[in-house]
C-alpha positions in Angstrom: -6.0 33.0 -2.3 -5.3 35.3 -5.3 -8.4 36.3 -7.1 -8.9 36.1 -10.9 -5.6 38.2 -11.7 -6.4 38.4 -15.6 -9.9 39.7 -15.5 -10.2 41.2 -12.0 -12.6 38.7 -10.3 -12.8 38.7 -6.5 -12.5 34.5 -6.8 -10.1 32.3 -8.8 -11.2 31.0 -12.0 -12.1 27.3 -12.4 -10.2 26.0 -15.4 -12.3 22.8 -17.2 -9.2 21.8 -19.4 -8.0 18.5 -19.2 -5.2 18.6 -21.5 -2.6 21.8 -22.8 -0.9 22.4 -25.5 2.4 20.8 -26.2 4.7 20.5 -28.5 6.1 17.6 -31.1 7.8 15.8 -28.3 4.9 16.4 -25.9 6.3 19.3 -23.5 4.3 21.8 -22.5 4.4 24.9 -25.4 5.1 28.6 -23.9 3.3 31.0 -26.4 5.5 33.8 -25.6 8.6 31.9 -27.3 6.9 29.5 -29.7 5.5 31.1 -32.9 3.8 27.9 -33.6 1.7 28.1 -30.3 -1.9 28.4 -31.1 -3.2 30.4 -28.1 -2.4 34.4 -27.4 1.1 34.8 -26.2 1.4 34.9 -22.4 3.8 37.5 -20.5 7.1 36.8 -21.0 8.6 34.4 -18.9 5.6 32.9 -18.1 5.0 29.4 -18.8 2.1 27.3 -17.4 3.8 23.9 -17.1 0.6 22.3 -17.1 0.5 19.1 -19.5 -2.5 17.0 -18.2 -4.9 17.3 -15.1 -4.1 13.9 -13.8 -0.6 15.1 -13.5 -1.4 18.8 -12.6 -4.0 21.5 -13.3 -4.3 24.9 -12.3 -7.8 24.6 -10.3 -6.3 22.0 -8.3 -3.2 23.5 -7.4 -5.4 26.8 -6.5 -7.1 24.7 -3.7 -3.9 22.9 -2.9 -2.3 26.2 -2.2 -5.4 27.6 -0.3 -5.7 24.4 1.8 -1.8 24.7 2.6 -2.0 28.4 3.7 -4.9 27.6 6.2 -3.6 24.5 7.4 -0.3 26.1 8.2 1.9 23.8 6.0 5.6 24.7 5.3 5.8 26.4 1.6 7.9 24.3 -0.8 9.6 25.0 -4.1 7.7 23.6 -7.2 10.1 21.1 -8.2 10.2 19.5 -4.6 6.3 19.9 -4.2 3.9 19.5 -7.2 2.5 22.6 -7.1 4.5 24.7 -4.8 3.6 23.2 -1.4 4.9 20.0 -0.3 2.6 19.2 2.7 -0.8 19.3 0.8 -2.2 17.1 -2.2 -5.7 17.1 -3.5 -7.0 14.0 -5.0 -10.1 13.1 -7.2 -11.4 10.4 -4.5 -10.5 8.9 -1.0 -9.6 5.7 -2.2 -6.9 7.5 -4.4 -5.9 9.4 -1.6 -5.8 6.1 0.3 -3.6 4.3 -2.4 -1.2 7.1 -2.3 -0.7 7.2 1.6 -0.1 3.3 1.6 2.0 3.2 -1.3 4.3 5.8 0.6 4.6 3.3 3.7 6.3 1.1 1.2 6.4 -2.6 0.8 7.5 -4.7 4.0 6.4 -1.9 6.4 3.4 -2.5 8.6 0.3 -0.5 9.3 -2.5 -0.8 12.0 -6.2 -0.7 11.0 -9.1 0.3 13.4 -11.0 -2.8 13.6 -14.4 -1.0 11.9 -12.4 0.6 9.3 -14.1 1.1 6.0 -14.3 -1.8 3.9 -12.9 -0.1 0.6 -9.5 0.5 2.9 -9.6 -3.1 4.1 -9.9 -4.4 0.5 -7.3 -2.2 -0.9 -5.1 -3.4 1.6 -5.9 -7.1 1.2 -5.8 -7.2 -2.4 -3.4 -4.6 -3.5 -0.8 -3.8 -0.8 -0.7 -7.0 0.9 0.4 -9.1 -2.2 2.9 -6.0 -2.6 4.4 -6.5 0.9 2.9 -4.4 3.0 1.9 -5.9 6.6 -1.3 -5.0 8.3 -2.9 -5.6 11.4 -6.5 -4.6 13.1 -6.4 -2.8 16.3 -9.3 -1.8 18.3 -8.1 2.0 18.6 -10.2 2.8 21.9 -8.0 0.2 23.9 -5.0 2.5 24.2 -2.7 -0.2 25.7 -3.1 -2.6 22.8 -2.7 0.1 20.7 0.6 0.9 22.5 1.6 -2.5 22.3 0.7 -3.1 18.4 2.8 0.3 17.9 5.9 -0.8 20.0 5.9 -4.2 20.0 8.3 -4.5 16.9 10.5 -2.2 18.7 13.1 -2.0 21.2 14.4 0.9 23.6 17.3 2.4 22.8 19.5 4.0 25.5 19.2 7.5 23.8 15.6 7.5 24.3 14.7 6.5 20.7 13.7 3.5 19.3 14.9 0.8 17.0 13.6 -2.1 15.3 13.6 -5.4 16.9 15.9 -8.0 15.2 14.1 -10.5 13.4 10.8 -9.2 14.5 7.9 -7.4 12.9 8.4 -4.5 10.5 7.9 -1.3 12.9 4.6 0.4 12.6 4.4 3.3 10.1 1.1 4.3 9.9 -2.2 4.0 12.3 -5.4 4.3 10.4 -8.0 5.6 12.4 -11.1 7.0 11.0 -13.2 9.6 13.2 -16.3 8.8 13.0 -15.4 5.2 12.1 -17.1 4.1 9.2 -19.6 2.0 9.1 -20.3 1.7 13.0 -19.8 5.5 13.7 -17.6 4.7 16.7 
């Protein structure tokens, strides 16, 4: 990750702002082109693009970029991905990350939860995502045959070697939620 390019620091700066300058239409302000901007002009052509920290934030963007590089994630453009790396997203809590992942599964999808999954995940699935249409089943991840059956039970093999949903059957499994070590039993 790059250091502080403005002052030459060896590590990147931490930004504590939660909101960033916006114009009357609540769009971000480019001080290099807006004479009414309150801060010093940025270099020509530069714009922060930041509006509010819950949407995107320069410190989180630095972290996501560094993590994507360490993990070997593929680079994406800023439009397709939130901060230039499509394969990395940081969240302020585990529940926020879990909610994003479960939401990405979509309604009518099926997820498998380890029997001793963290109670907060089970509660989130039961109270928020089950009413939304997400199907969930519990499985013992140590029982590989049961796990295989749960994953493939709603699928039929195709002649091409792939799989397709069983007509009228359970929704295909799109996510298997396993924690290592499990919480609370540490299995």
